[in-house]
N, C-alpha and C positions, 0 to 999 in steps of 0.2 A: 503494499500500501504506500509506503514512505517513497519507494523507487517511482511509483505511478504519479505521485506529487511533484518528483523533482523533475520528471519527463515534461510534465504539464507546465512547469516553471519556465522551460527553455523557450516555449513558444514566444513569439512576438506578435503584439497587435498588427504590425504591418504585415505579415504572413499568414494572418488567421481571420477568416469572414466573420463579421460581425455577431451573425446567430449563433456560430460554433463558439465563438469567445465567451458569449453569454452563458452558454450551455455548461462551458468549462468552468466558470467563475461559479455557478450554482453549484457544481459538481463538487469543486473545491471547499466552498462553503458547507455544504452537507457532511463531508468527510472531516472538515475540522471539529463540527458539532459532533460527530460521532466520536472523535479522537478525545473530545472533552468528557465525554459521558464515560468511555472507557477510563480513561485516567481517574474519574471520580473513584471508578470500581477498582482502582488499582491493578489494571490488566494492561499488559504490555501489548501496545497495538501490534508490534511487528513479529510477535511470538505465538502465532496461531497454533502450531503444532503442540507448544508447551500447555498452551490453555486447553485445547482437546484432551490432552493425557491427563490433565489435573481434573477434568470434568470425568473422563472414564474411571479414573481412581475413586472418585467421590462417590460414584455411582456402584462401584465393585464394593465400597465399605457400606453401602446402604445409606450413606449421607444424602438423601434426596433432595432435600431443600437446597444444600450447598451445589448439588449435582445440577439442579434445576437453573440455578442461577448462572453456573458455567456454560451449560449448554447455550442457555439464552443469548450469552456475550457470544460464543461462536455463531450462533446464527446470526447475529447482528452483523458481524463483521463478513461473514461469507454464508449465505443462506443455503448454498448447496454442499456445505464442506461435508464430506464422509457422508454418513448417515445421521447428521445432527438433528434433522427435523423428527425422526423417529424416536431418537433417544431422548429428545427433549420432551416430545409428548408424553414418553413412557415416566420421565422423572416428574413432570408436572402432576399425573395421576398418583404415582407413588408418594410424592411429598404430601398431596392431600390427603391420600389415605393415613398415612402416618400421623399427622396434624390432627385430622378428626377424630381418630381412634383414642388419641391422647386426651381429646377433650370430650370422651365418650358420645360422640355425635354419629349414630348409626346411620342417621339419614344421609348425611353428605358421603359417608362412606359407599353406601348403595347407588347414590348418585354418579359418584366418580366411576364405579365399576361398571355402571350402565353405559359410560361414555368411553369406555376404554376400549382398545381394539379386541376383536374376536379371540385372538390366540395370546390375549393377556394371562400371563402366569401369576399366580397368587398363593405363594408358598408360605406367606405368613398367616394364611387364614383369614383374610380380613371380611370376606363374604360371609365366613360361617359367624364370625364374631357379630357383624352386624345384623345377621338375621335371627342370632340368638339373643339379641340386645332389642330388637323388634319385636319378638314373640314377648320378651319380658313386659315391656310397654305396652302391648295389647292385653297381655294378661291383666296387668294393673288397671288398665282402663276397664277392662270387663269387670274386675273386682269392684272397682269403684263404684260402677253404675250399678252393679246388684246391691253394694251396702247401701248406697244413698236411697234405694226405694226398698230398703229392710228385706231384700230377698236373700238372706243369709244362707240358705241351702245351695243355691246357685252361685254364690262367692268362694265356697269351699274348694272345688276343683282348681280355682284360679290361686287360691291362696297356698295352697299344697305346693303348687308348681313355682310359685314365687319363693317360698320359704326354702324350697329344694334347691334354688339357685343361690339363696343369700340366708343360709342356716344361722349364722350370727347376727343377722340384722336386729339391732334393738328396737327400730321403730316398729317393725313388723311384730315383734314380740309384746311390745307395750299395747299395740293395737289389739292384739287377740287376747289380751288379758283382761280387757273390758268385757268380754263375752266367754265366759267357762264353757258354756256348751259347745260354742263354735270353736274354741280352743282344742277342747278335747275331740273333736271330730277332725279336724285339721291333723291334730298329731296322731290319729288312729289310722287316718288315711297315708301319712307319711310312713308309717310302718309297713304299708303294703310295698313300697317303692323297693325294687332290688336293687343291691349293689352293682354298679356298673363299672366296668374299666374301659379306659380309652385306647382305642386303635388309629394311630395318627396318619393322615394322609400320607399318599406315596405310592410306589410300584411294589409288587410282590410276585414271586413266583407261584403260579397255579397250575396244578395238575402235575403228573408225574413223568419221569424221564427214564431212559432205559435202564439207568442206574438203579432203579428200584425193581428189584426182581419179583415182587408182587403186584406190581402195577398192573391195572386192567386196561383195556384198550378206550373205554369211555374216559378215561384220566389223561389222555393224550391228545394232541401233543402238549408238552408243558411250555408255558408260555407266560409273558410279563403283562399284568394288569395293573392299571393304578386306581386307586379309590380313594374317595374324600375322606375327612375326619368321621369317625362314627365313634358309638359306644356300644358295649355288648356286655351282656349279663357276666357277672364273674363265675357263676355257678348256673346250673340248670335250675328252672324253677322247682319248689319244693312244694310238698303238701302243705305247708304252714302258708305259704304265699297263695296256693291255689284255693284254698279253704274260703275266704271272703268272695270269689267268684262262685263257689257252690251255695254257700250260705246267702249271699246277695240275690241279686237278679240275673247272675250270668245265664242259668239255663230256661229263664223264662223271659226274657227281653230280646225280642227278635231283631231289634236295631244293630245288636252286637254281631250277628250271624250273615255269612252269606245266604243268598238264595237258596242254594243247593243245600247247604248245611243246615238251615233250619228246617227246611222239608225233611231232611234224614233225621233229625232230632225229633220231631214232631211224630214222624212214623215210628221212631224207636222208643219214644217216651223217655228220652233220657235226662236224669235230673245229677247226674254225678259222674265222675269217672269209672271206667271197669277198675276193679280193685280198690275201690275207695274204702271200703269197710273190711278190707283184709288185712290183718293185723302185721303180716309178714311184709308188706309194701307200704302201709300208709303211716310211717314215722313222720314227724312233724318235719325233720330235717333231712329226709330221703327226698329224692326226685319224685314228682308225681308222673305217674305212669298210666297206662290204660286211656291216653288221650288220643282224640284224632287230630288230624289238621285242621278239621272245623272248628273243634272245640279251643284248638291252640288259637286259632285267627279270633276267635269270639272272646277269648281271655286277653288278648292284645288290646281290643277294642274297648273292652269293660275297663281295663286298667286305666287306660288312656282318658276315657270318659268320668272315671273317679278322681283323678289326679291332675288333670288338665296337662299332661305330658303326653306325647304320641310316641307310643311304643310300638313295635312290628316285629314281626318275624325276620331274622336275617335272611338276607339272600345267600346261597351257597357260596359266593365268591367272597362275601363279608363273614360267613362262618369260617371258610378256610383260611384266610389270612389271620383272623383271629387266633387260630389253632396253630399254626406254622411258622407264623412271622415272614418276613420277607425274603428270606434266603431259600423256602423250598425244602425245608428239612421234611423228613419223612414222618416223625413223631413230635408231638409239642416240645420235648425236651432235646432232640437232635435226630441224628440218621440211625443210630445203632439200636436195636430193640433191648429194653432192659426191663426184667420182671420186678415188680413192685412198685411201678409208676403209676399204675391204672388198674381200675377193675375191669379185666378182659376175662375171657376163659380161663388163661393161664393162673389167674388167682384163685380160681375153683371156689369162690364164694357162693355161686349159684344164685345169685340174686343181686338187688342193688345195693348200695351203700350210701351212708350219709355224703351230701354235698361236701367236696372240699376235704376228703379224707385222705388225699394223694397231693399234698402240697409240692413234691419233688416231681410231679408230672405237669407244672404248671406251664402254660404257653409263654412266648417271649412277652406278652402283654400283661400277664399275670392271671389269664383265664383259667379255671380249674374244671377238671372232668371233660377237657375237650376231647380225650380219648377214652372209651371205655364207659362203663356204668349205663347210660342210656343213649339210644340213638335220639338225635334231635330235629325235629322238623324245621325245614327252612321253608322261604317263601316262593323259591324257585320252582316252576314246574318242570315235570321230568321231560327229557329229550333235547335239551339245550346243547347243541353242540359246542365244542372247542375249536378255535380259540374262543373263550367267553365274552360276549358282548354286554356292557353293563346297561342296564335300562331299569325303569322304575317298577320295582316288583312289588311295590305295596299300593299301587293305583288301583281304585275300585276294580276298573276291568279286568285287570291282571288278576287279582285275588278272587273275583266273582267266577272265574273259569272253573268247571267241575272237572280236574283231572288229575292224574298221579302229581304229587310232589316228591321233592327231594328231601332225603334225610342224611345226617352226616354225623360222624364221630364214633361209630360202633358202640357196643354194649357188654354188659357182662355175659352175655349169651354167645358171643363170638370172640374168635382168637386175634392174635395180633395182626393178621390179614387186614382186617376189615375196621381197627382202630387207627388204621394210618389218617393224616390228615386230608390225604387227596381221595381216599375212599367214598364211593358214591353208592346208596341205596334209593331207591323209590317204592312208594306204596299207595295204595290207593286212599284218598282223603278220609274216607270212612274208617280205615282200618284203626284198632285200638289192641295194643299188645303190651305184655307187662316188660317189654325191653325198650319202650319208645315213650320219650317226653318232649320238652320243650326249653329253648332257651329265648330271651327275647333282645331285642335291640333298639337302638333308636339314633338317627342321622343327624348330623349336624352338631350344634353347640351343646355341652352338656345339660340336662336337664333332671336328672335323677339323682340317687344317692352314689357318692363317689367311694372307691375302694380304698384301700389303705395307702396312704402316701400320697392320696390326690388331694391339693388344697382347696378348701374351700371358698367360695366367692363372699367377701366380707363387705363389698360397696354397698351403699344404702342410696336408692334413688328417691328424687323428690315426691314422688307419687303418694308414698307411704304416709308423708307427713299430712297429705289431705284425707287419708283413711283414718290417721289419728284424730283429726279433728272432727270428722263425722262421728267416729266413735265417743268422744267428749259429747258431742250434742245428743247422741242417742241416749248416753247414760243419764243427762240431765233430763230428757224427755219421756224416756221409758225404763225407769229403774225396775219394774218389774221384770223386764226380758232378760236384765243381766243376773237376777237372781234365780231364773228359771234353771232347775237342774235336769230337765227332761232331754234326753237325747234323741228322742224318737222323730224330732222332725228332721234329722239329720241323718236318717238311715239311708243305707247305699243307694244309688239311682235317684 
């Protein structure tokens, strides 16, 4: 640029047409102004490559606000330099995301992502974070609306979900303390939440390679698949966790069931799982068995309705990653078979065991009983070919299909060949056996009860102060409601 200025300075008025001379003067003035701006930014005008490298270095460090300023300077000097426009646009989005997330501004985060390029990568999970915050605020608004109109039972599921996300929030506890019956009901439903473990976003190896001598043809080819963040139950659902579904309206409310499932339940007049009254199988901390896929779906929907948190059956891809980790290991603990790490035929127990009894068989994410004990229903329809294609397997149309579904994990009834992480089984959704159970999952930001070592969310959002204010007014105006001991109006459903 300095060279250009020097060349322009050598022209004389005598050899330059007036129109050209005027244009050159205007250009020289514009360049001088730009140099002044750049000097104010402490940028050496003549050192564009150095400026470019500084911008790239800032981006590599994740210093997006600084990178955005540097890319802007490069673009001002030379708009078509390298791929500055693309990198500047990315830096703008990432700087906005970082700043908005720091300000707890989920709306701006979602707006920035909506305007980002289609191939925009989000390794920091900004979308997951923003959608979780959006759900939180929507729950708060729903709880506030119900509380403002004294519809306390309607507020319960939202309060359960809010308190699950912020268990140490003093404002929410203060508000609930004004209403002992409501507080007791919220606490009761919170106990229904299973402990969940996080499976972080990223790729993993799905299926089996020829190195696994027990691999079946439907496990091949082994391939890499990427999944977003999700959470999965630390253990299979137990009899104690399933009991509120049985004793509540789980078997009598059609809203929880698929059309085919409800028709089957009505025809069979089912009111509880098979083996529910058999002492050999019905211990509180034993996995629930004798449940069909239809019952497993209904349980997920029932629990979602009671707690305000969306639970589902995992897809077989989600189940497999949670069991094996990212490296394609054969068993949750590694590649070699090791007796004593799970309840399979080799253990010779000839029945189920309490969940979590084999901590040495934990998966890389801390999930237990992913090998053996009970086969676990997945959302996936049978017959899906490999390489696996990710799709929404909890959308209504997919769930309503009346066809065989996948089970994973093996059980006490089968040997080590079938407790491998890649092993697949399929059964009719009506089948109920003493070697089948379920484990639940949820997508996106955490909403349930965290496993050991998972930090709780302790932030308090402004919405609860309004709930506290409503509670205070309600106490003054309706003292009798505060003292009401009955829990009948907070019955499930």
